[in-house]
N, CA, C and O atoms as a GROMACS GRO file, in nm:
protein
  592
    1UNK      N    1  12.450   8.193   6.240
    1UNK     CA    2  12.408   8.249   6.365
    1UNK      C    3  12.338   8.384   6.342
    1UNK      O    4  12.225   8.407   6.385
    2UNK      N    5  12.410   8.472   6.271
    2UNK     CA    6  12.349   8.610   6.255
    2UNK      C    7  12.238   8.594   6.164
    2UNK      O    8  12.154   8.683   6.174
    3UNK      N    9  12.215   8.507   6.081
    3UNK     CA   10  12.092   8.492   6.001
    3UNK      C   11  11.967   8.486   6.077
    3UNK      O   12  11.859   8.519   6.026
    4UNK      N   13  11.978   8.444   6.196
    4UNK     CA   14  11.872   8.424   6.286
    4UNK      C   15  11.829   8.561   6.352
    4UNK      O   16  11.715   8.575   6.395
    5UNK      N   17  11.926   8.663   6.360
    5UNK     CA   18  11.905   8.779   6.431
    5UNK      C   19  11.773   8.852   6.397
    5UNK      O   20  11.700   8.889   6.489
    6UNK      N   21  11.740   8.875   6.264
    6UNK     CA   22  11.633   8.952   6.230
    6UNK      C   23  11.508   8.888   6.287
    6UNK      O   24  11.422   8.962   6.333
    7UNK      N   25  11.493   8.763   6.288
    7UNK     CA   26  11.372   8.703   6.360
    7UNK      C   27  11.361   8.735   6.499
    7UNK      O   28  11.254   8.771   6.549
    8UNK      N   29  11.475   8.723   6.569
    8UNK     CA   30  11.481   8.753   6.712
    8UNK      C   31  11.446   8.906   6.740
    8UNK      O   32  11.367   8.940   6.828
    9UNK      N   33  11.509   8.987   6.663
    9UNK     CA   34  11.478   9.132   6.686
    9UNK      C   35  11.351   9.164   6.645
    9UNK      O   36  11.302   9.261   6.703
   10UNK      N   37  11.277   9.105   6.554
   10UNK     CA   38  11.138   9.117   6.512
   10UNK      C   39  11.052   9.080   6.629
   10UNK      O   40  10.959   9.155   6.660
   11UNK      N   41  11.076   8.971   6.695
   11UNK     CA   42  11.001   8.916   6.804
   11UNK      C   43  11.014   9.017   6.925
   11UNK      O   44  10.918   9.056   6.991
   12UNK      N   45  11.147   9.054   6.945
   12UNK     CA   46  11.158   9.164   7.066
   12UNK      C   47  11.087   9.279   7.041
   12UNK      O   48  11.032   9.336   7.136
   13UNK      N   49  11.079   9.327   6.924
   13UNK     CA   50  11.004   9.456   6.895
   13UNK      C   51  10.858   9.421   6.904
   13UNK      O   52  10.782   9.500   6.961
   14UNK      N   53  10.813   9.311   6.853
   14UNK     CA   54  10.672   9.293   6.857
   14UNK      C   55  10.614   9.275   7.003
   14UNK      O   56  10.496   9.296   7.030
   15UNK      N   57  10.705   9.236   7.089
   15UNK     CA   58  10.673   9.213   7.227
   15UNK      C   59  10.709   9.338   7.319
   15UNK      O   60  10.695   9.333   7.441
   16UNK      N   61  10.753   9.439   7.258
   16UNK     CA   62  10.796   9.549   7.323
   16UNK      C   63  10.901   9.538   7.434
   16UNK      O   64  10.896   9.610   7.534
   17UNK      N   65  10.988   9.454   7.415
   17UNK     CA   66  11.098   9.422   7.506
   17UNK      C   67  11.201   9.537   7.510
   17UNK      O   68  11.252   9.580   7.407
   18UNK      N   69  11.229   9.585   7.637
   18UNK     CA   70  11.331   9.696   7.661
   18UNK      C   71  11.467   9.629   7.680
   18UNK      O   72  11.491   9.564   7.782
   19UNK      N   73  11.557   9.645   7.578
   19UNK     CA   74  11.684   9.580   7.575
   19UNK      C   75  11.782   9.669   7.486
   19UNK      O   76  11.740   9.743   7.397
   20UNK      N   77  11.905   9.656   7.519
   20UNK     CA   78  12.006   9.692   7.417
   20UNK      C   79  12.109   9.589   7.382
   20UNK      O   80  12.151   9.517   7.473
   21UNK      N   81  12.152   9.574   7.268
   21UNK     CA   82  12.254   9.481   7.228
   21UNK      C   83  12.382   9.536   7.283
   21UNK      O   84  12.415   9.653   7.263
   22UNK      N   85  12.457   9.447   7.354
   22UNK     CA   86  12.591   9.482   7.406
   22UNK      C   87  12.692   9.373   7.363
   22UNK      O   88  12.651   9.291   7.281
   23UNK      N   89  12.806   9.362   7.403
   23UNK     CA   90  12.914   9.266   7.394
   23UNK      C   91  12.970   9.269   7.246
   23UNK      O   92  12.986   9.374   7.184
   24UNK      N   93  12.997   9.150   7.200
   24UNK     CA   94  13.067   9.145   7.065
   24UNK      C   95  13.000   9.200   6.954
   24UNK      O   96  13.060   9.268   6.871
   25UNK      N   97  12.858   9.170   6.947
   25UNK     CA   98  12.793   9.220   6.844
   25UNK      C   99  12.791   9.376   6.827
   25UNK      O  100  12.812   9.437   6.722
   26UNK      N  101  12.763   9.428   6.944
   26UNK     CA  102  12.785   9.574   6.953
   26UNK      C  103  12.912   9.631   6.906
   26UNK      O  104  12.918   9.729   6.832
   27UNK      N  105  13.018   9.563   6.954
   27UNK     CA  106  13.163   9.606   6.922
   27UNK      C  107  13.160   9.602   6.773
   27UNK      O  108  13.192   9.707   6.716
   28UNK      N  109  13.124   9.488   6.693
   28UNK     CA  110  13.136   9.473   6.562
   28UNK      C  111  13.050   9.596   6.481
   28UNK      O  112  13.096   9.658   6.386
   29UNK      N  113  12.925   9.614   6.534
   29UNK     CA  114  12.845   9.733   6.481
   29UNK      C  115  12.922   9.854   6.499
   29UNK      O  116  12.922   9.934   6.405
   30UNK      N  117  12.996   9.884   6.615
   30UNK     CA  118  13.073  10.017   6.632
   30UNK      C  119  13.214  10.004   6.559
   30UNK      O  120  13.300  10.090   6.578
   31UNK      N  121  13.236   9.904   6.481
   31UNK     CA  122  13.357   9.919   6.401
   31UNK      C  123  13.476   9.831   6.440
   31UNK      O  124  13.585   9.839   6.383
   32UNK      N  125  13.448   9.740   6.547
   32UNK     CA  126  13.565   9.650   6.582
   32UNK      C  127  13.559   9.532   6.491
   32UNK      O  128  13.454   9.469   6.483
   33UNK      N  129  13.674   9.495   6.417
   33UNK     CA  130  13.681   9.383   6.340
   33UNK      C  131  13.713   9.245   6.422
   33UNK      O  132  13.828   9.205   6.443
   34UNK      N  133  13.598   9.180   6.463
   34UNK     CA  134  13.612   9.059   6.538
   34UNK      C  135  13.496   8.976   6.514
   34UNK      O  136  13.399   9.016   6.450
   35UNK      N  137  13.505   8.861   6.564
   35UNK     CA  138  13.400   8.756   6.542
   35UNK      C  139  13.341   8.737   6.682
   35UNK      O  140  13.402   8.770   6.783
   36UNK      N  141  13.223   8.682   6.680
   36UNK     CA  142  13.145   8.644   6.808
   36UNK      C  143  13.052   8.530   6.770
   36UNK      O  144  13.012   8.511   6.656
   37UNK      N  145  13.024   8.462   6.870
   37UNK     CA  146  12.945   8.333   6.851
   37UNK      C  147  12.816   8.350   6.940
   37UNK      O  148  12.749   8.249   6.961
   38UNK      N  149  12.774   8.466   6.994
   38UNK     CA  150  12.667   8.479   7.073
   38UNK      C  151  12.610   8.630   7.055
   38UNK      O  152  12.672   8.719   6.996
   39UNK      N  153  12.502   8.642   7.105
   39UNK     CA  154  12.445   8.776   7.114
   39UNK      C  155  12.416   8.814   7.258
   39UNK      O  156  12.347   8.740   7.328
   40UNK      N  157  12.466   8.929   7.304
   40UNK     CA  158  12.451   8.973   7.443
   40UNK      C  159  12.337   9.075   7.437
   40UNK      O  160  12.330   9.159   7.347
   41UNK      N  161  12.247   9.062   7.539
   41UNK     CA  162  12.149   9.160   7.554
   41UNK      C  163  12.146   9.226   7.702
   41UNK      O  164  12.155   9.149   7.798
   42UNK      N  165  12.137   9.335   7.719
   42UNK     CA  166  12.115   9.396   7.852
   42UNK      C  167  11.967   9.440   7.862
   42UNK      O  168  11.922   9.523   7.783
   43UNK      N  169  11.892   9.386   7.959
   43UNK     CA  170  11.751   9.409   7.965
   43UNK      C  171  11.711   9.496   8.083
   43UNK      O  172  11.777   9.500   8.186
   44UNK      N  173  11.600   9.565   8.062
   44UNK     CA  174  11.540   9.638   8.180
   44UNK      C  175  11.491   9.518   8.290
   44UNK      O  176  11.416   9.426   8.260
   45UNK      N  177  11.537   9.535   8.390
   45UNK     CA  178  11.502   9.429   8.493
   45UNK      C  179  11.375   9.447   8.574
   45UNK      O  180  11.367   9.478   8.693
   46UNK      N  181  11.282   9.423   8.492
   46UNK     CA  182  11.145   9.435   8.560
   46UNK      C  183  11.071   9.294   8.533
   46UNK      O  184  11.105   9.231   8.433
   47UNK      N  185  10.984   9.249   8.607
   47UNK     CA  186  10.903   9.127   8.584
   47UNK      C  187  10.824   9.133   8.449
   47UNK      O  188  10.822   9.038   8.370
   48UNK      N  189  10.757   9.252   8.428
   48UNK     CA  190  10.691   9.253   8.292
   48UNK      C  191  10.794   9.244   8.175
   48UNK      O  192  10.772   9.163   8.084
   49UNK      N  193  10.891   9.312   8.173
   49UNK     CA  194  10.992   9.310   8.076
   49UNK      C  195  11.045   9.169   8.059
   49UNK      O  196  11.052   9.126   7.944
   50UNK      N  197  11.083   9.094   8.157
   50UNK     CA  198  11.136   8.962   8.151
   50UNK      C  199  11.036   8.872   8.108
   50UNK      O  200  11.071   8.771   8.046
   51UNK      N  201  10.898   8.899   8.135
   51UNK     CA  202  10.801   8.805   8.075
   51UNK      C  203  10.794   8.834   7.916
   51UNK      O  204  10.791   8.740   7.836
   52UNK      N  205  10.793   8.960   7.879
   52UNK     CA  206  10.788   9.001   7.737
   52UNK      C  207  10.912   8.926   7.658
   52UNK      O  208  10.901   8.870   7.549
   53UNK      N  209  11.021   8.935   7.727
   53UNK     CA  210  11.143   8.876   7.672
   53UNK      C  211  11.126   8.721   7.643
   53UNK      O  212  11.156   8.668   7.536
   54UNK      N  213  11.078   8.662   7.744
   54UNK     CA  214  11.055   8.510   7.738
   54UNK      C  215  10.953   8.486   7.618
   54UNK      O  216  10.979   8.403   7.531
   55UNK      N  217  10.843   8.556   7.615
   55UNK     CA  218  10.750   8.540   7.510
   55UNK      C  219  10.808   8.559   7.365
   55UNK      O  220  10.779   8.487   7.270
   56UNK      N  221  10.893   8.665   7.362
   56UNK     CA  222  10.964   8.696   7.239
   56UNK      C  223  11.051   8.596   7.189
   56UNK      O  224  11.049   8.564   7.070
   57UNK      N  225  11.130   8.544   7.275
   57UNK     CA  226  11.240   8.447   7.255
   57UNK      C  227  11.157   8.309   7.218
   57UNK      O  228  11.194   8.237   7.125
   58UNK      N  229  11.057   8.283   7.289
   58UNK     CA  230  10.979   8.159   7.241
   58UNK      C  231  10.918   8.174   7.111
   58UNK      O  232  10.918   8.077   7.035
   59UNK      N  233  10.859   8.298   7.072
   59UNK     CA  234  10.809   8.314   6.948
   59UNK      C  235  10.914   8.311   6.832
   59UNK      O  236  10.884   8.283   6.716
   60UNK      N  237  11.040   8.342   6.873
   60UNK     CA  238  11.145   8.336   6.776
   60UNK      C  239  11.214   8.197   6.754
   60UNK      O  240  11.312   8.181   6.681
   61UNK      N  241  11.158   8.107   6.820
   61UNK     CA  242  11.202   7.964   6.806
   61UNK      C  243  11.312   7.938   6.906
   61UNK      O  244  11.388   7.845   6.883
   62UNK      N  245  11.328   8.012   7.017
   62UNK     CA  246  11.444   7.970   7.101
   62UNK      C  247  11.374   7.890   7.214
   62UNK      O  248  11.325   7.948   7.312
   63UNK      N  249  11.370   7.766   7.198
   63UNK     CA  250  11.290   7.679   7.282
   63UNK      C  251  11.345   7.673   7.423
   63UNK      O  252  11.268   7.640   7.514
   64UNK      N  253  11.462   7.699   7.449
   64UNK     CA  254  11.531   7.710   7.575
   64UNK      C  255  11.460   7.823   7.671
   64UNK      O  256  11.474   7.820   7.793
   65UNK      N  257  11.391   7.914   7.610
   65UNK     CA  258  11.325   8.021   7.682
   65UNK      C  259  11.213   7.957   7.766
   65UNK      O  260  11.173   8.020   7.864
   66UNK      N  261  11.161   7.839   7.737
   66UNK     CA  262  11.054   7.786   7.812
   66UNK      C  263  11.107   7.716   7.944
   66UNK      O  264  11.028   7.678   8.030
   67UNK      N  265  11.248   7.701   7.955
   67UNK     CA  266  11.296   7.644   8.064
   67UNK      C  267  11.310   7.730   8.194
   67UNK      O  268  11.361   7.688   8.298
   68UNK      N  269  11.262   7.848   8.179
   68UNK     CA  270  11.284   7.951   8.295
   68UNK      C  271  11.156   8.026   8.314
   68UNK      O  272  11.061   8.003   8.240
   69UNK      N  273  11.150   8.112   8.405
   69UNK     CA  274  11.045   8.208   8.427
   69UNK      C  275  11.110   8.352   8.442
   69UNK      O  276  11.230   8.375   8.460
   70UNK      N  277  11.008   8.445   8.433
   70UNK     CA  278  11.063   8.593   8.449
   70UNK      C  279  11.130   8.602   8.584
   70UNK      O  280  11.227   8.677   8.598
   71UNK      N  281  11.089   8.537   8.675
   71UNK     CA  282  11.149   8.546   8.817
   71UNK      C  283  11.294   8.487   8.820
   71UNK      O  284  11.385   8.530   8.890
   72UNK      N  285  11.301   8.373   8.724
   72UNK     CA  286  11.427   8.310   8.711
   72UNK      C  287  11.528   8.396   8.641
   72UNK      O  288  11.645   8.400   8.678
   73UNK      N  289  11.479   8.467   8.536
   73UNK     CA  290  11.571   8.547   8.460
   73UNK      C  291  11.631   8.662   8.551
   73UNK      O  292  11.751   8.690   8.556
   74UNK      N  293  11.523   8.730   8.628
   74UNK     CA  294  11.560   8.830   8.706
   74UNK      C  295  11.649   8.796   8.839
   74UNK      O  296  11.700   8.886   8.905
   75UNK      N  297  11.662   8.669   8.869
   75UNK     CA  298  11.744   8.627   8.986
   75UNK      C  299  11.879   8.601   8.953
   75UNK      O  300  11.955   8.562   9.041
   76UNK      N  301  11.924   8.622   8.820
   76UNK     CA  302  12.059   8.594   8.782
   76UNK      C  303  12.110   8.722   8.704
   76UNK      O  304  12.036   8.791   8.635
   77UNK      N  305  12.230   8.743   8.720
   77UNK     CA  306  12.293   8.849   8.635
   77UNK      C  307  12.294   8.815   8.497
   77UNK      O  308  12.270   8.904   8.415
   78UNK      N  309  12.318   8.689   8.456
   78UNK     CA  310  12.319   8.631   8.321
   78UNK      C  311  12.251   8.514   8.306
   78UNK      O  312  12.279   8.421   8.381
   79UNK      N  313  12.152   8.500   8.209
   79UNK     CA  314  12.091   8.394   8.165
   79UNK      C  315  12.124   8.350   8.029
   79UNK      O  316  12.112   8.430   7.936
   80UNK      N  317  12.166   8.226   8.008
   80UNK     CA  318  12.210   8.193   7.878
   80UNK      C  319  12.105   8.104   7.814
   80UNK      O  320  12.066   8.000   7.867
   81UNK      N  321  12.060   8.150   7.698
   81UNK     CA  322  11.965   8.080   7.618
   81UNK      C  323  12.047   8.010   7.496
   81UNK      O  324  12.095   8.078   7.404
   82UNK      N  325  12.056   7.891   7.502
   82UNK     CA  326  12.141   7.821   7.386
   82UNK      C  327  12.063   7.723   7.313
   82UNK      O  328  12.027   7.618   7.366
   83UNK      N  329  12.036   7.753   7.196
   83UNK     CA  330  11.947   7.681   7.111
   83UNK      C  331  12.009   7.678   6.974
   83UNK      O  332  12.122   7.633   6.955
   84UNK      N  333  11.927   7.732   6.871
   84UNK     CA  334  11.967   7.754   6.739
   84UNK      C  335  12.061   7.858   6.723
   84UNK      O  336  12.136   7.869   6.627
   85UNK      N  337  12.053   7.947   6.837
   85UNK     CA  338  12.146   8.073   6.849
   85UNK      C  339  12.166   8.093   7.004
   85UNK      O  340  12.075   8.061   7.081
   86UNK      N  341  12.273   8.141   7.044
   86UNK     CA  342  12.310   8.152   7.172
   86UNK      C  343  12.285   8.304   7.215
   86UNK      O  344  12.346   8.397   7.163
   87UNK      N  345  12.202   8.317   7.304
   87UNK     CA  346  12.162   8.461   7.345
   87UNK      C  347  12.195   8.465   7.489
   87UNK      O  348  12.140   8.384   7.563
   88UNK      N  349  12.281   8.552   7.537
   88UNK     CA  350  12.311   8.580   7.684
   88UNK      C  351  12.250   8.710   7.720
   88UNK      O  352  12.286   8.818   7.673
   89UNK      N  353  12.134   8.687   7.824
   89UNK     CA  354  12.067   8.803   7.861
   89UNK      C  355  12.122   8.838   8.004
   89UNK      O  356  12.137   8.754   8.094
   90UNK      N  357  12.148   8.964   8.014
   90UNK     CA  358  12.213   9.028   8.133
   90UNK      C  359  12.093   9.121   8.194
   90UNK      O  360  12.021   9.189   8.121
   91UNK      N  361  12.080   9.118   8.320
   91UNK     CA  362  11.999   9.203   8.388
   91UNK      C  363  12.083   9.324   8.459
   91UNK      O  364  12.029   9.423   8.507
   92UNK      N  365  12.210   9.301   8.457
   92UNK     CA  366  12.296   9.404   8.496
   92UNK      C  367  12.430   9.387   8.447
   92UNK      O  368  12.467   9.273   8.417
   93UNK      N  369  12.507   9.486   8.435
   93UNK     CA  370  12.649   9.470   8.379
   93UNK      C  371  12.728   9.580   8.433
   93UNK      O  372  12.676   9.689   8.459
   94UNK      N  373  12.866   9.552   8.451
   94UNK     CA  374  12.950   9.652   8.508
   94UNK      C  375  12.956   9.778   8.398
   94UNK      O  376  12.950   9.758   8.277
   95UNK      N  377  12.969   9.902   8.456
   95UNK     CA  378  12.999  10.003   8.384
   95UNK      C  379  12.886  10.101   8.337
   95UNK      O  380  12.908  10.219   8.308
   96UNK      N  381  12.757  10.039   8.333
   96UNK     CA  382  12.646  10.123   8.304
   96UNK      C  383  12.520  10.065   8.363
   96UNK      O  384  12.512   9.945   8.389
   97UNK      N  385  12.418  10.155   8.384
   97UNK     CA  386  12.295  10.108   8.444
   97UNK      C  387  12.207  10.098   8.325
   97UNK      O  388  12.226  10.170   8.227
   98UNK      N  389  12.100  10.000   8.330
   98UNK     CA  390  12.008  10.006   8.221
   98UNK      C  391  11.940  10.143   8.180
   98UNK      O  392  11.942  10.180   8.063
   99UNK      N  393  11.888  10.208   8.269
   99UNK     CA  394  11.811  10.325   8.241
   99UNK      C  395  11.895  10.422   8.155
   99UNK      O  396  11.845  10.481   8.059
  100UNK      N  397  12.025  10.436   8.191
  100UNK     CA  398  12.109  10.522   8.114
  100UNK      C  399  12.141  10.476   7.970
  100UNK      O  400  12.143  10.554   7.874
  101UNK      N  401  12.167  10.334   7.962
  101UNK     CA  402  12.190  10.274   7.835
  101UNK      C  403  12.063  10.284   7.742
  101UNK      O  404  12.076  10.300   7.620
  102UNK      N  405  11.940  10.275   7.802
  102UNK     CA  406  11.824  10.275   7.723
  102UNK      C  407  11.806  10.427   7.672
  102UNK      O  408  11.769  10.449   7.556
  103UNK      N  409  11.832  10.522   7.757
  103UNK     CA  410  11.815  10.657   7.722
  103UNK      C  411  11.892  10.698   7.606
  103UNK      O  412  11.847  10.776   7.523
  104UNK      N  413  12.015  10.643   7.597
  104UNK     CA  414  12.123  10.673   7.492
  104UNK      C  415  12.133  10.570   7.393
  104UNK      O  416  12.228  10.579   7.316
  105UNK      N  417  12.051  10.472   7.380
  105UNK     CA  418  12.058  10.371   7.286
  105UNK      C  419  12.041  10.418   7.138
  105UNK      O  420  11.980  10.522   7.110
  106UNK      N  421  12.099  10.338   7.046
  106UNK     CA  422  12.109  10.377   6.905
  106UNK      C  423  12.008  10.267   6.832
  106UNK      O  424  11.997  10.149   6.864
  107UNK      N  425  11.942  10.332   6.730
  107UNK     CA  426  11.860  10.253   6.656
  107UNK      C  427  11.945  10.203   6.531
  107UNK      O  428  12.014  10.281   6.465
  108UNK      N  429  11.935  10.066   6.504
  108UNK     CA  430  11.997  10.023   6.369
  108UNK      C  431  11.900   9.925   6.310
  108UNK      O  432  11.797   9.892   6.368
  109UNK      N  433  11.934   9.883   6.198
  109UNK     CA  434  11.840   9.779   6.122
  109UNK      C  435  11.932   9.679   6.063
  109UNK      O  436  12.045   9.705   6.022
  110UNK      N  437  11.873   9.558   6.061
  110UNK     CA  438  11.930   9.439   6.000
  110UNK      C  439  11.815   9.371   5.910
  110UNK      O  440  11.713   9.324   5.961
  111UNK      N  441  11.838   9.369   5.788
  111UNK     CA  442  11.738   9.303   5.702
  111UNK      C  443  11.600   9.381   5.717
  111UNK      O  444  11.497   9.314   5.712
  112UNK      N  445  11.590   9.517   5.734
  112UNK     CA  446  11.482   9.591   5.755
  112UNK      C  447  11.420   9.573   5.876
  112UNK      O  448  11.302   9.607   5.883
  113UNK      N  449  11.479   9.522   5.982
  113UNK     CA  450  11.423   9.498   6.110
  113UNK      C  451  11.504   9.579   6.223
  113UNK      O  452  11.623   9.558   6.250
  114UNK      N  453  11.423   9.671   6.283
  114UNK     CA  454  11.502   9.759   6.390
  114UNK      C  455  11.538   9.689   6.507
  114UNK      O  456  11.471   9.596   6.550
  115UNK      N  457  11.641   9.731   6.560
  115UNK     CA  458  11.694   9.680   6.691
  115UNK      C  459  11.766   9.795   6.766
  115UNK      O  460  11.806   9.895   6.707
  116UNK      N  461  11.780   9.775   6.898
  116UNK     CA  462  11.845   9.866   6.978
  116UNK      C  463  11.986   9.827   7.018
  116UNK      O  464  12.007   9.716   7.066
  117UNK      N  465  12.082   9.916   7.000
  117UNK     CA  466  12.220   9.881   7.039
  117UNK      C  467  12.265   9.987   7.138
  117UNK      O  468  12.222  10.102   7.130
  118UNK      N  469  12.355   9.949   7.233
  118UNK     CA  470  12.421  10.037   7.324
  118UNK      C  471  12.510  10.137   7.250
  118UNK      O  472  12.566  10.111   7.144
  119UNK      N  473  12.519  10.252   7.312
  119UNK     CA  474  12.580  10.369   7.238
  119UNK      C  475  12.742  10.326   7.256
  119UNK      O  476  12.778  10.245   7.341
  120UNK      N  477  12.823  10.385   7.173
  120UNK     CA  478  12.973  10.364   7.174
  120UNK      C  479  13.034  10.397   7.312
  120UNK      O  480  13.110  10.318   7.367
  121UNK      N  481  13.000  10.511   7.363
  121UNK     CA  482  13.044  10.547   7.492
  121UNK      C  483  13.006  10.451   7.612
  121UNK      O  484  13.088  10.424   7.700
  122UNK      N  485  12.884  10.406   7.610
  122UNK     CA  486  12.856  10.310   7.718
  122UNK      C  487  12.914  10.164   7.690
  122UNK      O  488  12.930  10.080   7.779
  123UNK      N  489  12.941  10.144   7.557
  123UNK     CA  490  13.000  10.012   7.532
  123UNK      C  491  13.149  10.015   7.588
  123UNK      O  492  13.196   9.925   7.658
  124UNK      N  493  13.216  10.127   7.550
  124UNK     CA  494  13.342  10.141   7.614
  124UNK      C  495  13.353  10.128   7.764
  124UNK      O  496  13.444  10.065   7.818
  125UNK      N  497  13.248  10.198   7.837
  125UNK     CA  498  13.247  10.195   7.965
  125UNK      C  499  13.234  10.048   8.024
  125UNK      O  500  13.302  10.007   8.118
  126UNK      N  501  13.141   9.976   7.960
  126UNK     CA  502  13.110   9.839   7.994
  126UNK      C  503  13.237   9.754   7.983
  126UNK      O  504  13.275   9.679   8.073
  127UNK      N  505  13.304   9.771   7.859
  127UNK     CA  506  13.418   9.678   7.839
  127UNK      C  507  13.538   9.718   7.929
  127UNK      O  508  13.615   9.630   7.964
  128UNK      N  509  13.558   9.846   7.969
  128UNK     CA  510  13.661   9.890   8.053
  128UNK      C  511  13.631   9.834   8.199
  128UNK      O  512  13.720   9.793   8.273
  129UNK      N  513  13.499   9.838   8.230
  129UNK     CA  514  13.474   9.781   8.371
  129UNK      C  515  13.495   9.629   8.372
  129UNK      O  516  13.545   9.575   8.470
  130UNK      N  517  13.459   9.565   8.270
  130UNK     CA  518  13.479   9.408   8.255
  130UNK      C  519  13.605   9.381   8.272
  130UNK      O  520  13.636   9.294   8.354
  131UNK      N  521  13.710   9.452   8.196
  131UNK     CA  522  13.861   9.442   8.223
  131UNK      C  523  13.918   9.313   8.155
  131UNK      O  524  14.038   9.292   8.168
  132UNK      N  525  13.844   9.228   8.086
  132UNK     CA  526  13.912   9.114   8.037
  132UNK      C  527  14.008   9.152   7.916
  132UNK      O  528  13.991   9.259   7.857
  133UNK      N  529  14.102   9.070   7.882
  133UNK     CA  530  14.192   9.116   7.769
  133UNK      C  531  14.124   9.138   7.641
  133UNK      O  532  14.161   9.228   7.566
  134UNK      N  533  14.023   9.058   7.609
  134UNK     CA  534  13.943   9.076   7.474
  134UNK      C  535  13.860   9.209   7.481
  134UNK      O  536  13.844   9.277   7.380
  135UNK      N  537  13.809   9.244   7.602
  135UNK     CA  538  13.742   9.374   7.611
  135UNK      C  539  13.837   9.490   7.606
  135UNK      O  540  13.811   9.589   7.537
  136UNK      N  541  13.930   9.484   7.668
  136UNK     CA  542  14.034   9.592   7.663
  136UNK      C  543  14.093   9.609   7.519
  136UNK      O  544  14.125   9.722   7.482
  137UNK      N  545  14.108   9.511   7.446
  137UNK     CA  546  14.149   9.522   7.308
  137UNK      C  547  14.040   9.587   7.228
  137UNK      O  548  14.071   9.667   7.140
  138UNK      N  549  13.906   9.556   7.254
  138UNK     CA  550  13.793   9.626   7.191
  138UNK      C  551  13.797   9.771   7.221
  138UNK      O  552  13.779   9.853   7.130
  139UNK      N  553  13.823   9.813   7.358
  139UNK     CA  554  13.842   9.951   7.401
  139UNK      C  555  13.945  10.018   7.322
  139UNK      O  556  13.920  10.130   7.278
  140UNK      N  557  14.068   9.957   7.297
  140UNK     CA  558  14.168  10.010   7.236
  140UNK      C  559  14.126  10.048   7.086
  140UNK      O  560  14.158  10.155   7.034
  141UNK      N  561  14.054   9.951   7.026
  141UNK     CA  562  14.016   9.967   6.881
  141UNK      C  563  13.902  10.088   6.881
  141UNK      O  564  13.906  10.175   6.794
  142UNK      N  565  13.819  10.087   6.965
  142UNK     CA  566  13.706  10.177   6.980
  142UNK      C  567  13.757  10.324   7.006
  142UNK      O  568  13.693  10.421   6.965
  143UNK      N  569  13.862  10.335   7.067
  143UNK     CA  570  13.902  10.474   7.113
  143UNK      C  571  14.022  10.517   7.034
  143UNK      O  572  14.072  10.626   7.063
  144UNK      N  573  14.074  10.443   6.934
  144UNK     CA  574  14.188  10.499   6.861
  144UNK      C  575  14.132  10.606   6.760
  144UNK      O  576  14.019  10.600   6.710
  145UNK      N  577  14.222  10.700   6.738
  145UNK     CA  578  14.171  10.796   6.633
  145UNK      C  579  14.146  10.749   6.506
  145UNK      O  580  14.209  10.655   6.458
  146UNK      N  581  14.052  10.814   6.444
  146UNK     CA  582  14.013  10.772   6.291
  146UNK      C  583  14.136  10.773   6.209
  146UNK      O  584  14.218  10.862   6.230
  147UNK      N  585  14.157  10.689   6.124
  147UNK     CA  586  14.271  10.673   6.034
  147UNK      C  587  14.384  10.588   6.083
  147UNK      O  588  14.475  10.562   6.004
  148UNK      N  589  14.388  10.543   6.203
  148UNK     CA  590  14.495  10.464   6.258
  148UNK      C  591  14.476  10.319   6.232
  148UNK      O  592  14.560  10.238   6.273
   0.00000   0.00000   0.00000
């Protein structure tokens, strides 16, 4: 699964999609030892950005991107693209608004390809707001003092 991420991130960048990686992948990048089977993205909820997202996903080989429209993406809180890789695209999420997440995003690279990830503080806020047991466990790990 993760082997496909550089292609996806390359296409998101080429199409100037405004997004931040959230969820399990973000938790792993911020130091939580866990596994995940999908990639969660929080996107800027505009028609132009949703159109760029779909074009990028299609270019990256995510064929299920052709099954919806920008308006379809924006009409739902979560759109799941399940293909060679599962990508959950969120237009909103509890705990943080996209403009704030975008302003404080962090740049990372995988195999030389740049991508945007949510800040540690915003990830913690999202996971606290979600309140699921696995999210609260991630918060516990993310907030424990160094060396514990």
